[in-house]
N, C-alpha and C positions, 0 to 999 in steps of 0.2 A: 916445441917450436919457440926459438929465440924471437921475441917480438922486437928485439932492438930498441926498447924503451929505457934501457939503464941510464939513470942520471938525468932525464928528460923532466923538466917541470911541467906538471899538469894541474890546472886548477880545476876543481870539481865544485860546482856550487850545491849547496845542500848535501855535501859529501860526508856528513858525520852520522847519517841515519838512513834506514831503509835500503832503497837500491842505491842510494849515493853512497852509503858506507860501504856495500858490496863492491862497487867500483872502485873506491879508495883502496880497499884491501887487495883487490886483484892487481891493481897498478902498483902497489908496493911490492907484492910477490915478483912482479916483472921487473922490479929494479927502478921503477920510476920514482920521482920525487912529487908525490901527491900534495896539493895544497888545498885544503878545505875553506870555502868560504860560506858562513852561514850565519844565522841569526844568534843561535845559542851554541855554546862550545861543546864539542863532544867529550867523552871521558878522557881525561888526561892519559891514563894508563893505555886506553885503546890507541890513542895517537902516538904515544911512544913506541908501543909494540909495533906499529906499523911504518914507523919512521915518517909520519905525516905532519905537516905543519897546519896551523889553524889561524885564519884572520877573521875577526868578527866584523860583520856588517849587516846592516838592514838592506837587502838587496832592491827593495822598492824606492830607496834613496839614492838618487844619482851621484851625489857627492859622496855617500858612503861607499859606493861601488868604487869611485875614482880612487879614493883613499885606500881601499882594500888592494887594488891592484898596484898602486904606488908601494905599498908595503911589500907585497909578494916581490915585486922587482928589486926592492932594496935588499931583501933577505936571500933571494935565490937568482936574479938575473933574467935573462930572457925567458918567457913562458913559451914552452913548445906546443902545448895544446890546451884546449878547453873542453870541459863537459858541462853543459847548461842542463842543470837537473832539478834545481829547487823550485817548489811549487806544491800546491794541494788543491784537491777538489772541494771547494767551498760552497757548494750547493746554491750559488747565485743564480736564480732562474729568472723567468719572465715577471715574476711578481716582486723582484727586489728593487727595480728601478734603475735609471741610469747612473746615479751616483755609485751605487754598489757595484754595477757592472764595471764601471771605470776603475775603481779601487781594486778589484779582482784582477783586472788586466795588468795593473801595476804589480800585483803579488805574483801573477803567473807568466806574464808574456814579456813586459818591457824590459826587464833585466836581462833577458835573453839578448836583445838587440843591444843593450848598454855594454854587457861583457864583451860581445864581439867587437864593438866599435872601439872599446878601450884597448882591446889586445890586438887589433888589427896589425900594427907594425910589428909586434912580437911574432905573431903567426907568420907573416910574410918573411921575416928574417930567418925564422926556423923551418920555413916550408912545412909548417905543421898541419894540425887537423882540428877539426870541431866536431863533437857529438852533441846533437839535441836530444834530449830524452823527452819523448811526447807520449800520447795516450791513444789507444785505439777508439776512444771516444770522438776524436777528430774525424773519423770515417764512418762511424756506425751512429753517432748521437747517443744520448742516455735519457734525456728528460730530466727537467728541473736544474739544469746546470749550464745555462747558456754561456756564461762567462768563461768558465773553465774549457768548455768545448771550443768556443772562439779562440781562447788562447792556444790551444792545442793544435787547431786547424792552422792557424798563423804560424806556429812554429814549423809545420810542414812546409808551409809555402816558403818560409824564410829560409829552410834549408837548401831548397832549390835556388832561390835568389842568391844567397851567399856563395853556394857552389859555383854558380856563373860569374859572380862578381871577383872571386878569388882564382879563377882558372889560370890566368897569366902568372899567378904568383906560386902556383903548385901547392896551394892550400886546399886540402879536401875537406868538404863538409857533408856530414850524413846525419839521419835521424833514426832512432830506435823507437819504436812504436810499442808501447807497453800495454799489455792487457791484464790479465788476472796474475798478480804477483803478491804473494804473502809478505807483507811489511808490517811493522807495528801500527802505522796508520790504518792500513786495511784491516788488521785485527781488531782495532777500536772500533772501526765502523761495522764490523759483524757484531760486536758487542752491543750495538745499539739496536739490533733486530730482536723480535720475539723469541725466535729459536735459531740461534747463531749456527749450531751443528748442522741443522737441517738446511739452512740457507747456504752453507758452505758445500754441502752434499750436492744441492741442486746446481751451484756453480760450476764445480768441478765435473759433473755429469755432462756438462756442455762443452768441455774442452776435448776436441776430437783426440789429440795424441796423448794416450796414457790417462785420460781423465784425471789430469792432476794440474795443479798450479804451476805456473812458471816460477823458477827460484831467482832470487836476486843475484845469485852466483852465474846463472845462465845469462841474464842481462849483462852483467859485468864482463863476462868472458868475451862477449860480441863487442862490447865497448872497446875493451882494451885492444882487441884486433883491429877496429875501424881506426884507432888512434896510431896504429903502428904502420911501418913502412911494409908490412905484409899485406896491407890493404891499399897498396900504392896506386892502384888504378880504379878505386870505387870512390865516387863522389855524387852528390845530389841524390842519393838513395834512401829510401824508407824501408828499413828492415823491421819484420814483424816476427820475432821469436816469441810465438804465443801458442805453441802446440795446434796451430791451424784454427784457433778461435775465431780470427776475423774473417778469414776468406774461404774455410772449408765448410761444407754443410755439417751441422752439428748434430744431425740425425745419423752421421756414417756409423755403422756398425751396430745400430739398435735394431732390435726386432719390430716388427710392425704390429702394433697392438690391435 
């Protein structure tokens, strides 16, 4: 299926690693012109192989975000679409205190707003799209991670809010709610556990469809579709490509012991 993304400029925050890298790669395959905005530069050969550009920025810094978007426009012109993806579960829980909580929101939430605010005119001109990458913790909770969960829940609310705000402009806004996806960050977290292999076995056993992790490619394919005009009547939606992890009974298919 031709997604009609050829030549369209798409900004992907945190687009050089993990799920973001998968999104960048799929967009490049579809002929888009992905621009990665992140704190650290990806491998230069990887960027060249996928025809992607890179602009370095600390996304928690408003002026750095502004400078990054100015640089994207100077190099590529009008931006067609935005993927808000950058962030990490930093484990800021109830014991961390308000200062750490606010700092975590800057790292995980505020730049989602900042990027949309800076690109609003571009999105309107292009009748483009926004995809917010968020987390199932927004609807399930996790424990010990108040700030991250607050950020992810707010991203879901903002998805609906921006979908309404952009209705008359033809700009669509949707969210992808990520559950269990094997990324380098996830792998590093597993390695902190006493028995990583057993932990992974327990996690995958609780994923109803296929008893396996979702892949970054599966997230990226849905993201590319949502950014395309093939999804022309989808807005304000939260999509859960998680093998049923969030909404299906995780005991499905198990024998009663």
